C-alpha positions as CSV (number, residue, x, y, z in Angstrom):
1,X,208.4,129.7,171.4
2,X,206.0,127.8,170.0
3,X,208.0,124.7,168.3
4,X,204.3,123.9,166.5
5,X,204.1,127.1,164.4
6,X,206.6,126.5,161.3
7,X,205.1,123.2,161.2
8,X,201.9,124.1,161.2
9,X,202.6,127.0,158.4
10,X,205.0,123.5,156.3
11,X,201.5,121.7,156.7
12,X,199.2,124.4,155.1
13,X,201.9,125.0,152.4
14,X,202.0,121.5,151.3
15,X,198.1,121.1,151.8
16,X,198.0,124.4,149.3
17,X,200.7,122.7,146.6
18,X,197.9,119.6,146.5
19,X,195.8,121.6,143.8
20,X,198.9,122.0,141.2
21,X,199.4,120.1,138.4
22,X,203.1,120.0,138.5
23,X,203.5,119.1,142.0
24,X,207.0,117.4,141.9
25,X,208.3,120.7,140.4
26,X,207.6,122.9,143.1
27,X,208.3,120.0,146.1
28,X,212.0,120.5,144.3
29,X,212.0,123.9,144.5
30,X,210.3,124.0,147.9
31,X,212.9,121.5,148.9
32,X,215.6,122.9,147.0
33,X,214.8,126.4,148.5
34,X,214.8,125.7,152.7
35,X,218.2,123.7,151.6
36,X,219.4,126.3,150.2
37,X,218.2,128.7,153.3
38,X,218.9,127.0,155.6
39,X,222.1,124.6,155.3
40,X,222.1,123.4,158.9
41,X,218.8,122.2,158.2
42,X,218.4,119.2,155.8
43,X,215.0,118.3,154.4
44,X,213.8,115.2,153.1
45,X,210.2,114.2,151.0
46,X,208.8,111.1,151.4
47,X,206.2,109.8,149.9
48,X,205.6,106.3,151.1
49,X,206.0,105.1,154.6
50,X,208.5,102.1,154.1
51,X,211.1,105.0,153.8
52,X,210.5,105.9,157.6
53,X,211.6,106.2,159.7
54,X,215.6,107.7,158.8
55,X,218.1,108.3,161.4
56,X,219.1,111.2,158.8
57,X,215.4,112.8,159.1
58,X,214.5,112.1,162.3
59,X,211.8,114.7,162.7
60,X,208.8,114.0,160.3
61,X,205.5,116.0,159.5
62,X,202.7,114.5,157.8
63,X,200.9,116.3,154.7
64,X,197.6,115.5,153.2
65,X,198.4,114.2,150.2
66,X,201.9,113.7,149.5
67,X,203.6,111.8,152.8
68,X,206.1,113.1,154.7
69,X,208.6,116.3,155.2
70,X,211.4,115.4,157.0
71,X,213.8,117.6,159.3
72,X,217.6,116.6,159.9
73,X,217.1,118.1,163.7
74,X,214.6,119.4,165.6
75,X,213.6,122.8,166.3
76,X,214.8,123.3,169.9
77,X,218.5,122.0,168.5
78,X,218.7,125.5,166.6
79,X,216.2,128.0,168.1
80,X,218.2,130.6,166.3
81,X,216.9,130.1,163.0
82,X,213.4,129.6,163.8
83,X,212.2,133.3,163.2
84,X,214.2,132.7,159.7
85,X,212.3,129.6,159.2
86,X,209.2,130.9,159.9
87,X,209.5,134.4,157.3
88,X,210.8,131.9,154.7
89,X,207.5,130.0,155.0
90,X,205.3,132.4,154.9
91,X,207.1,133.9,151.7
92,X,207.2,130.6,150.4
93,X,203.3,130.0,151.0
94,X,202.4,133.3,149.2
95,X,204.3,132.4,146.6
96,X,202.5,129.0,146.6
97,X,199.2,130.8,146.8
98,X,200.1,133.1,143.7
99,X,201.1,129.9,141.8
100,X,197.8,127.6,142.8
101,X,195.8,131.2,141.6
102,X,197.8,131.5,138.0
103,X,197.4,127.6,137.5
104,X,194.0,127.6,138.3
105,X,193.4,130.9,136.3
106,X,195.0,129.5,133.1
107,X,193.1,126.5,133.5
108,X,189.9,128.9,133.7
109,X,191.2,130.9,130.8
110,X,191.5,127.7,128.6
111,X,188.1,126.3,129.7
112,X,186.4,129.8,128.9
113,X,188.2,130.3,125.6
114,X,186.7,126.9,124.5
115,X,183.1,128.1,125.8
116,X,183.3,131.4,124.3
117,X,184.5,130.1,120.8
118,X,181.8,127.4,121.0
119,X,178.9,130.3,122.1
120,X,180.2,132.5,119.2
121,X,179.6,130.2,117.3
122,X,176.2,129.4,118.5
123,X,175.3,133.2,118.6
124,X,176.7,133.9,115.1
125,X,174.0,131.1,114.2
126,X,170.9,132.4,116.5
127,X,171.7,136.2,115.7
128,X,171.2,135.3,112.3
129,X,168.0,133.4,112.9
130,X,166.8,136.6,114.9
131,X,167.5,138.7,112.0
132,X,165.0,137.1,110.1
133,X,162.3,136.5,112.9
134,X,162.8,140.2,113.8
135,X,162.1,141.4,110.5
136,X,158.9,139.1,110.3
137,X,158.1,140.5,113.8
138,X,158.2,143.6,112.8
139,X,156.0,143.5,109.9
140,X,153.5,141.4,112.1
141,X,153.7,144.4,115.0
142,X,152.7,146.5,112.4
143,X,149.7,144.1,111.2
144,X,148.9,143.9,115.3
145,X,148.9,147.2,116.0
146,X,146.7,148.1,113.0
147,X,144.5,145.2,114.4
148,X,144.5,146.6,118.1
149,X,143.8,150.2,117.3
150,X,140.9,148.7,115.3
151,X,139.8,146.2,118.3
152,X,140.4,149.4,120.9
153,X,138.0,151.4,118.4
154,X,135.3,148.6,118.6
155,X,136.2,148.0,121.9
156,X,135.3,151.4,123.4
157,X,132.3,151.5,121.0
158,X,130.9,148.4,122.7
159,X,131.9,149.4,126.1
160,X,130.2,152.7,125.4
161,X,127.1,150.8,124.6
162,X,127.1,148.5,127.1
163,X,127.9,151.3,129.4
164,X,124.3,152.6,128.1
165,X,122.6,149.4,128.2
166,X,123.5,149.1,131.6
167,X,122.4,152.4,132.6
168,X,118.9,152.0,130.5
169,X,118.3,148.6,132.4
170,X,119.0,150.5,135.9
171,X,116.9,153.0,134.7
172,X,114.0,150.6,133.3
173,X,114.1,148.6,136.8
174,X,114.0,152.0,138.8
175,X,111.2,152.8,136.3
176,X,109.4,149.3,137.3
177,X,110.0,149.9,140.6
178,X,108.7,153.0,140.9
179,X,105.5,152.2,138.9
180,X,105.1,148.7,139.7
181,X,105.0,147.6,136.5
182,X,107.1,144.2,135.4
183,X,108.0,142.7,132.2
184,X,106.9,139.1,130.9
185,X,107.1,136.5,128.0
186,X,106.5,133.0,127.7
187,X,107.0,130.8,124.7
188,X,104.1,129.4,122.9
189,X,105.6,125.9,122.3
190,X,107.4,125.2,125.7
191,X,105.1,127.7,128.1
192,X,108.1,128.5,129.6
193,X,108.3,132.2,131.3
194,X,110.7,135.0,131.4
195,X,110.2,137.5,134.0
196,X,111.5,141.2,134.8
197,X,112.2,141.5,138.7
198,X,109.4,143.8,138.8
199,X,107.2,140.8,138.4
200,X,109.1,138.4,140.6
201,X,108.4,141.1,143.3
202,X,104.7,141.7,142.6
203,X,103.8,138.2,142.9
204,X,106.5,137.9,145.9
205,X,108.7,134.8,144.4
206,X,112.0,134.7,144.7
207,X,114.0,135.3,141.7
208,X,116.7,132.3,142.7
209,X,113.4,130.5,141.8
210,X,113.1,131.2,138.2
211,X,109.6,132.0,136.7
212,X,107.3,129.2,136.2
213,X,106.0,127.4,133.5
214,X,102.6,129.2,132.0
215,X,100.0,126.6,133.7
216,X,101.8,126.8,137.5
217,X,101.8,130.8,137.2
218,X,98.2,130.6,136.3
219,X,97.6,129.0,139.6
220,X,98.7,132.7,141.0
221,X,95.3,134.1,140.2
222,X,92.2,134.3,142.4
223,X,89.7,131.9,141.9
224,X,87.3,135.2,140.7
225,X,89.9,136.0,137.8
226,X,91.4,132.8,137.0
227,X,89.1,131.7,134.7
228,X,89.0,134.6,133.0
229,X,92.9,134.7,133.1
230,X,92.6,131.5,131.6
231,X,90.3,132.5,128.9
232,X,92.6,135.2,127.9
233,X,95.6,133.4,127.5
234,X,93.8,130.7,125.2
235,X,92.8,132.9,122.9
236,X,95.8,135.1,122.5
237,X,97.5,131.6,121.7
238,X,94.7,130.1,119.4
239,X,93.5,133.6,117.7
240,X,96.2,136.0,118.3
241,X,94.3,138.2,120.4
242,X,95.6,140.9,123.0
243,X,94.4,141.6,125.9
244,X,94.1,144.1,128.5
245,X,92.4,142.7,132.1
246,X,92.4,143.6,135.9
247,X,93.2,140.7,137.8
248,X,93.1,139.2,141.0
249,X,95.7,137.5,142.5
250,X,97.3,135.5,145.5
251,X,100.8,135.9,146.0
252,X,103.1,133.1,147.4
253,X,103.2,134.6,150.6
254,X,99.4,134.8,150.7
255,X,98.9,138.4,150.1
256,X,95.8,139.7,148.0
257,X,96.7,142.2,145.2
258,X,95.1,143.6,142.0
259,X,97.1,143.7,138.8
260,X,96.7,145.0,135.0
261,X,97.6,142.2,132.9
262,X,98.2,143.3,129.3
263,X,99.6,141.4,126.6
264,X,100.5,141.8,123.1
265,X,101.1,138.5,120.5
266,X,104.1,137.8,118.7
267,X,103.4,135.7,115.3
268,X,106.1,134.3,112.9
269,X,104.0,133.4,109.0
270,X,100.7,133.7,111.1
271,X,101.1,131.5,113.8
272,X,101.7,133.2,117.2
273,X,105.3,132.1,118.7
274,X,105.0,133.7,121.9
275,X,102.9,136.1,123.9
276,X,104.6,139.1,125.8
277,X,103.0,142.0,128.1
278,X,103.7,143.8,131.3
279,X,101.9,143.0,134.6
280,X,101.4,146.2,137.3
281,X,100.6,146.2,140.6
282,X,97.5,148.5,140.9
283,X,96.3,147.4,144.8
284,X,96.3,150.8,145.9
285,X,94.4,152.1,143.2
286,X,91.4,149.7,143.2
287,X,91.2,150.1,147.0
288,X,91.5,153.8,146.3
289,X,88.6,153.4,143.4
290,X,86.7,151.3,146.4
291,X,87.4,154.1,149.1
292,X,86.3,156.6,146.7
293,X,83.0,154.6,145.7
294,X,82.2,154.2,149.3
295,X,82.9,157.6,150.0
296,X,80.1,158.9,147.4
297,X,77.9,156.3,148.5
298,X,78.2,157.1,152.2
299,X,78.4,161.5,150.8
300,X,74.7,160.8,148.8
301,X,73.2,159.0,151.1
302,X,74.5,161.5,153.8
303,X,73.4,164.3,152.0
304,X,70.1,163.2,150.2
305,X,69.0,162.2,154.3
306,X,70.2,165.3,156.2
307,X,67.7,167.3,157.7
308,X,70.1,170.4,157.3
309,X,70.2,172.8,154.3
310,X,73.1,171.5,151.4
311,X,73.7,173.0,147.9
312,X,76.2,171.8,145.5
313,X,78.0,174.8,143.8
314,X,79.5,175.2,140.8
315,X,82.4,178.0,141.2
316,X,83.0,178.8,138.1
317,X,79.7,179.8,137.2
318,X,77.2,179.7,140.1
319,X,75.2,177.1,139.4
320,X,73.4,175.1,141.4
321,X,74.4,171.2,140.6
322,X,72.6,169.7,143.4
323,X,70.2,170.2,146.3
324,X,69.3,167.7,148.8
325,X,65.2,167.5,150.0
326,X,65.7,169.8,152.5
327,X,67.1,172.3,150.6
328,X,64.0,172.0,148.0
329,X,61.8,172.7,151.2
330,X,63.7,175.7,152.8
331,X,64.0,177.7,149.6
332,X,60.2,176.4,147.9
333,X,61.3,175.3,145.2
334,X,61.2,171.4,143.5
335,X,64.4,169.7,142.4
336,X,64.2,170.5,138.7
337,X,63.5,173.6,139.8
338,X,66.5,174.5,141.9
339,X,68.6,173.2,140.0
340,X,67.9,175.0,137.1
341,X,68.8,178.5,139.1
342,X,72.3,179.7,140.6
343,X,73.3,181.3,143.9
344,X,73.3,184.5,142.3
345,X,69.6,184.6,142.4
346,X,68.9,183.6,146.0
347,X,72.1,185.5,147.5
348,X,71.0,189.2,147.9
349,X,74.4,190.3,147.3
350,X,75.4,191.8,144.3
351,X,76.9,188.6,141.6
352,X,80.7,190.7,142.3
353,X,80.3,190.2,145.9
354,X,79.2,186.6,145.8
355,X,81.9,185.7,143.1
356,X,84.5,187.1,145.6
357,X,83.2,184.8,148.5
358,X,83.1,181.9,146.6
359,X,86.4,182.2,145.1
360,X,87.6,182.8,149.0
361,X,86.2,179.6,149.5
362,X,87.6,178.0,146.5
363,X,91.1,179.3,147.9
364,X,90.0,177.9,151.6
365,X,90.6,181.3,152.8
366,X,87.3,181.2,154.5
367,X,85.0,178.8,155.1
368,X,82.0,180.5,157.5
369,X,79.6,183.5,156.2
370,X,76.6,185.0,157.4
371,X,74.4,186.0,154.1
372,X,70.7,186.9,153.4
373,X,69.0,184.3,151.0
374,X,65.8,184.6,148.9
375,X,63.2,182.3,149.2
376,X,60.2,181.2,147.0
377,X,57.7,183.0,148.9
378,X,59.4,186.2,148.6
379,X,60.6,186.1,152.1
380,X,64.5,187.1,153.0
381,X,65.7,185.2,155.5
382,X,69.3,185.2,157.5
383,X,71.3,182.3,156.9
384,X,74.4,181.1,158.1
385,X,76.6,179.5,155.3
386,X,79.2,177.3,155.7
387,X,81.3,176.1,152.8
388,X,84.4,174.3,151.7
389,X,85.8,173.1,148.0
390,X,85.0,169.0,147.4
391,X,85.9,167.2,144.1
392,X,83.2,165.1,143.2
393,X,83.5,162.8,140.1
394,X,87.1,164.8,139.4
395,X,84.9,168.3,139.4
396,X,85.5,171.0,142.1
397,X,82.8,171.9,143.6
398,X,81.6,173.9,146.6
399,X,79.8,171.8,149.3
400,X,77.5,174.4,151.1
401,X,75.3,173.6,154.2
402,X,73.1,176.3,154.8
403,X,71.2,177.0,158.9
404,X,68.1,179.2,159.0
405,X,69.2,181.7,162.0
406,X,66.3,184.6,160.9
407,X,64.7,183.3,164.5
408,X,67.9,183.8,166.3
409,X,68.7,187.0,164.6
410,X,65.4,188.3,166.1
411,X,65.9,186.5,169.5
412,X,69.6,188.2,169.3
413,X,68.2,191.7,168.5
414,X,66.1,191.5,171.6
415,X,69.4,190.0,173.6
416,X,71.0,193.1,172.9
417,X,68.0,195.5,173.9
418,X,67.5,193.5,177.2
419,X,71.2,193.3,177.5
420,X,71.3,197.1,177.9
421,X,68.6,197.1,180.3
422,X,70.6,194.3,182.2
423,X,73.8,196.6,181.6
424,X,71.8,199.2,183.7
425,X,70.4,197.1,186.3
426,X,74.1,195.6,187.2
427,X,75.7,198.6,187.3
428,X,72.9,199.5,190.0
429,X,73.7,196.4,192.0
430,X,77.0,196.8,192.0
431,X,77.3,200.0,193.8
432,X,74.7,198.5,196.0
433,X,77.4,195.4,196.6
434,X,79.8,197.2,197.1
435,X,78.3,199.2,199.8
436,X,77.6,196.1,201.4
437,X,80.9,194.7,201.0
438,X,82.7,197.3,202.3
439,X,80.1,197.0,205.6
440,X,80.5,193.3,205.9
441,X,84.6,193.9,205.8
442,X,84.1,195.9,208.8
443,X,82.4,193.7,210.7
444,X,84.3,191.0,209.6
445,X,87.4,192.5,210.6
446,X,85.3,193.3,214.2
447,X,84.8,189.6,214.8
448,X,88.0,189.0,214.1
449,X,89.5,191.3,216.9
450,X,87.0,189.9,219.2
451,X,88.0,186.3,218.7
452,X,91.5,187.4,218.9
453,X,90.6,188.8,222.2
454,X,88.6,186.6,223.4
455,X,90.7,183.7,222.7
456,X,93.7,185.8,224.3
457,X,91.9,186.6,227.4
458,X,90.6,183.5,228.1
459,X,94.3,182.1,228.4
460,X,94.9,184.0,232.0
461,X,91.6,182.0,233.5
462,X,92.7,179.0,232.2
463,X,95.6,179.2,233.3
464,X,94.2,180.2,237.0
465,X,91.9,177.2,236.9
466,X,94.7,175.2,236.2
467,X,97.4,176.5,238.9
468,X,94.6,176.0,241.2
469,X,93.5,172.9,240.1
470,X,97.4,171.5,240.7
471,X,97.6,173.4,244.3
472,X,94.7,171.4,245.4
473,X,95.5,168.1,244.3
474,X,99.1,169.0,245.9
475,X,97.7,170.2,248.9
476,X,94.8,167.4,249.5
477,X,96.8,164.4,248.2
478,X,95.3,161.7,250.0
479,X,92.8,163.7,252.3
480,X,89.7,163.7,249.6
481,X,87.4,160.7,249.0
482,X,87.5,159.5,245.2
483,X,84.4,161.4,244.2
484,X,86.6,164.5,245.3
485,X,90.1,163.1,243.4
486,X,87.8,162.8,240.1
487,X,86.2,165.8,240.6
488,X,89.6,167.8,240.5
489,X,90.9,165.2,237.4
490,X,87.8,166.3,235.7
491,X,88.6,169.9,236.4
492,X,92.2,169.7,235.3
493,X,91.4,168.5,232.2
494,X,88.4,170.3,231.0
495,X,90.9,173.5,231.7
496,X,93.4,171.8,229.4
497,X,91.4,170.7,227.0
498,X,89.6,174.8,227.3
499,X,93.0,175.8,226.8
500,X,94.1,173.9,223.7
501,X,90.4,175.2,222.1
502,X,91.1,178.4,222.8
503,X,94.9,178.3,221.4
504,X,93.3,176.5,218.6
505,X,91.0,179.2,218.5
506,X,93.6,182.2,218.4
507,X,95.9,180.1,215.9
508,X,92.8,180.0,213.7
509,X,92.4,184.2,213.8
510,X,95.8,184.6,213.2
511,X,96.2,182.6,210.1
512,X,97.5,184.7,207.2
513,X,97.2,187.8,209.3
514,X,101.0,188.1,209.3
515,X,102.2,186.4,206.6
516,X,104.0,187.5,203.1
517,X,103.7,185.4,200.1
518,X,107.1,183.8,198.6
519,X,107.7,180.6,197.0
520,X,107.3,177.9,199.5
521,X,109.6,174.6,198.5
522,X,106.8,172.2,199.7
523,X,109.8,169.2,199.8
524,X,111.9,171.1,202.6
525,X,108.4,172.1,204.3
526,X,107.1,168.6,204.2
527,X,110.5,166.9,205.2
528,X,110.7,169.7,208.1
529,X,107.0,168.6,209.3
530,X,108.5,165.1,209.3
531,X,110.7,165.6,211.7
532,X,108.7,167.4,214.3
533,X,106.5,164.4,213.8
534,X,109.4,161.6,214.5
535,X,108.4,160.4,217.6
536,X,104.6,159.5,216.4
537,X,106.0,158.2,213.2
538,X,107.9,156.0,215.1
539,X,105.5,155.0,218.0
540,X,102.8,153.9,215.3
541,X,105.1,152.2,212.7
542,X,103.8,154.5,210.2
543,X,105.4,155.1,206.3
544,X,105.1,158.2,204.5
545,X,106.1,158.0,200.8
546,X,106.4,161.2,199.2
547,X,107.0,161.6,195.4
548,X,108.4,165.1,193.8
549,X,106.4,168.3,195.1
550,X,106.5,171.4,193.2
551,X,107.7,175.0,194.9
552,X,104.5,177.4,194.9
553,X,103.7,180.9,196.1
554,X,102.2,180.8,199.2
555,X,102.2,181.9,203.2
556,X,105.5,179.7,204.7
557,X,104.1,178.7,208.0
558,X,100.7,178.3,207.1
559,X,102.1,175.8,204.6
560,X,103.7,173.5,207.1
561,X,100.7,173.8,209.5
562,X,98.7,172.8,206.3
563,X,100.8,169.4,206.0
564,X,101.4,168.7,209.9
565,X,97.5,168.5,210.5
566,X,96.9,166.4,207.7
567,X,100.1,163.8,208.1
568,X,98.8,164.1,212.3
569,X,95.2,163.2,211.4
570,X,96.3,160.6,209.0
571,X,98.9,159.0,211.4
572,X,96.1,159.3,214.1
573,X,92.8,158.0,212.4
574,X,94.7,154.7,211.9
575,X,92.9,151.2,212.1
576,X,93.9,149.4,215.5
577,X,95.0,146.0,213.6
578,X,96.8,148.4,210.5
579,X,100.0,150.3,210.7
580,X,99.3,153.6,208.9
581,X,100.8,153.9,205.4
582,X,100.6,157.6,204.0
583,X,101.2,158.9,200.4
584,X,101.8,162.7,199.7
585,X,101.6,163.5,196.0
586,X,101.3,166.6,193.6
587,X,99.6,166.9,190.0
588,X,99.9,170.0,187.6
589,X,96.7,170.7,186.2
590,X,96.1,173.8,183.6
591,X,96.6,176.7,186.1
592,X,97.3,175.1,189.6
593,X,98.7,172.5,191.5
594,X,96.1,169.5,193.6
595,X,98.0,168.3,196.2
596,X,97.0,164.7,197.4
597,X,97.9,163.8,201.3
598,X,96.3,159.6,200.7
599,X,96.2,157.2,203.8
600,X,94.7,153.7,204.8
601,X,92.8,154.7,208.0
602,X,89.7,154.4,209.5
603,X,88.0,156.6,206.6
604,X,84.8,159.0,206.3
605,X,81.1,158.3,205.6
606,X,79.9,159.7,202.8
607,X,77.2,161.9,205.4
608,X,80.0,163.0,207.3
609,X,82.5,164.0,204.7
610,X,81.7,168.0,204.7
611,X,81.6,168.2,208.3
612,X,84.9,167.1,209.0
613,X,86.2,171.0,208.1
614,X,83.3,172.8,210.6
615,X,85.3,174.4,213.4
616,X,85.0,172.3,216.4
617,X,83.2,169.5,215.0
618,X,84.0,166.0,216.2
619,X,83.4,162.7,214.8
620,X,84.8,160.0,217.1
621,X,84.4,160.1,221.2
622,X,86.9,162.4,223.0
623,X,88.2,158.9,224.3
624,X,88.5,157.3,221.3
625,X,90.3,159.8,219.4
626,X,91.9,163.2,221.1
627,X,92.2,166.7,219.6
628,X,90.6,170.0,219.9
629,X,88.3,169.2,216.4
630,X,89.8,172.4,214.8
631,X,92.6,171.2,212.7
632,X,90.6,170.3,209.6
633,X,88.7,173.9,209.8
634,X,92.6,175.0,209.8
635,X,93.3,173.2,207.0
636,X,90.9,174.7,204.9
637,X,91.0,177.9,206.1
638,X,95.0,178.1,204.9
639,X,93.9,176.4,201.5
640,X,91.2,179.1,201.3
641,X,93.4,181.5,201.7
642,X,96.1,180.6,199.0
643,X,92.7,180.8,196.7
644,X,92.1,177.5,196.2
645,X,90.0,174.4,197.3
646,X,90.0,171.2,200.0
647,X,87.6,167.8,199.6
648,X,88.1,164.9,200.9
649,X,87.5,161.1,199.1
650,X,86.9,158.3,201.1
651,X,85.7,154.9,201.9
652,X,84.8,153.5,205.3
653,X,87.1,151.1,207.2
654,X,89.1,151.9,203.6
655,X,90.8,155.1,204.1
656,X,90.7,158.5,202.9
657,X,92.5,161.1,200.5
658,X,92.4,164.8,201.0
659,X,92.8,166.5,198.1
660,X,93.3,170.4,198.0
661,X,94.6,172.7,194.8
662,X,97.2,176.2,195.2
663,X,96.5,178.3,192.2
664,X,100.2,178.8,190.5
665,X,99.3,182.8,190.0
666,X,98.4,182.8,194.0
């Protein structure tokens, strides 16, 4: 059993009793109750330590405020009563808490009652004062509502006016900006100026700097206009004279502009107090006027000095407004006479037809005409007229250029007759050429067949010569002298060279014979050729650069031969001390592709540029550069089979560019 629990409860109990005012009464009741419930136990309350220890109460517990609670025996001596003591202690604690709360509540009630009485008295006085103030406020609120309604109405009217004013300000600023017109005013006494925003903009001055005084502002005028501006301002101040002047200014950024400055005078009692006005940027207008002036001067000079016949005609009545000297000479009239007549008396067409044609010119629906015109000597001349509307000095006129085509018409008639005769001769000649063409085609076919048969049949004896030469070399090795060995070697090389020539000739005759025209991707064709020539490219350390190439309609095998021959030549004919560099590209023209194969080789002299395409034509010693001399002839035939042409651009010892064309619709 926990013996400290009842002692702890007694301690809490005595602590709670410290809040009661009548402590002695509570303590007495507590002591009497314990002694009654537990008669075997005696407790005593000691408030001072001097009375301790007491042999009759050996067990003591200190309280926080009221000394010691002493018991006559220990809890161990009467454990059976411990449970009852614990319950009693708890019940007594509840009773004491209630007493404490009631005591506190009573104290609070008394205190609150006193406060309530005081506040009630104060509130009664305040209530009387509030009622008086409330009556005054009610009357004041009525007055305020009436005043607020009046103010709200006035504010609404003022707000509407301010909104309208703001709109007008925005509209005015926008109007000034669009019209490039600024406003200004200055005080005559202080010379202080007030400017609108557009005035700052025209003079290219920051608005934050403010408008300068009048003397400083006059410094912005260009030297040629400054004296004029100063005089206008001076007369406005002294004599009240308004002004309207076009002046040149130089802005703060150094730009030259023309402005129209207008001023009105504000006077009081006959004295000028201020001057106000507008400032309009008319730079574009001045430039247009200057351009128009120069244009009219140029036109006048061109009109008067031109050898072509020129008239200015009024489209409303057909009057000739102006004519140049060439017109006077052509029509056989002096200037005064020709300007008194009209186009209706010159053109042989009926008046209604001439009016209709002038209307077409005025509406810019037609500009070129063929007419017949009367001249002063009675002749009728064929003329070609080019006419267009122009604005001259604010009036729309028809500007007409007249060409005398009478002689041309005579020649045209003769040519028509001659053409009819020529058509008969051409028809006859065409029939003759068709007959000749058929005969040429037949003979050409025979030549091609002969070339094929000859080339094919020559291969067998050449092969026999090569075989017997090889037998002689094998059988008589070491038996022949130097002359015999060189003779056999010469025969062998000649037979091989002849065989290559015959093969080349055979290939030349067969080009285009069995092929069909198909789309050929030139990129793939060139890549295949590069793969075939890989050994030669590596051996010569050649660099090949290929731009994007097109797909063309052509003979696939022949185009591969074309690229192969051009690439082989570019690699073979390189300078001894320079590695070959080859560039292949193509350019699209109006109706064909132009291909280029450019190298940095030995080049070709100007006199040999055409010879290189002749079959079996060689420009170099066979020992120096090998080959049959037929490769470029193959290239020429292949290009011509495709309807194109081939040529070379070259500089000796610099390199060559072989160009060829392939039409789109071959």
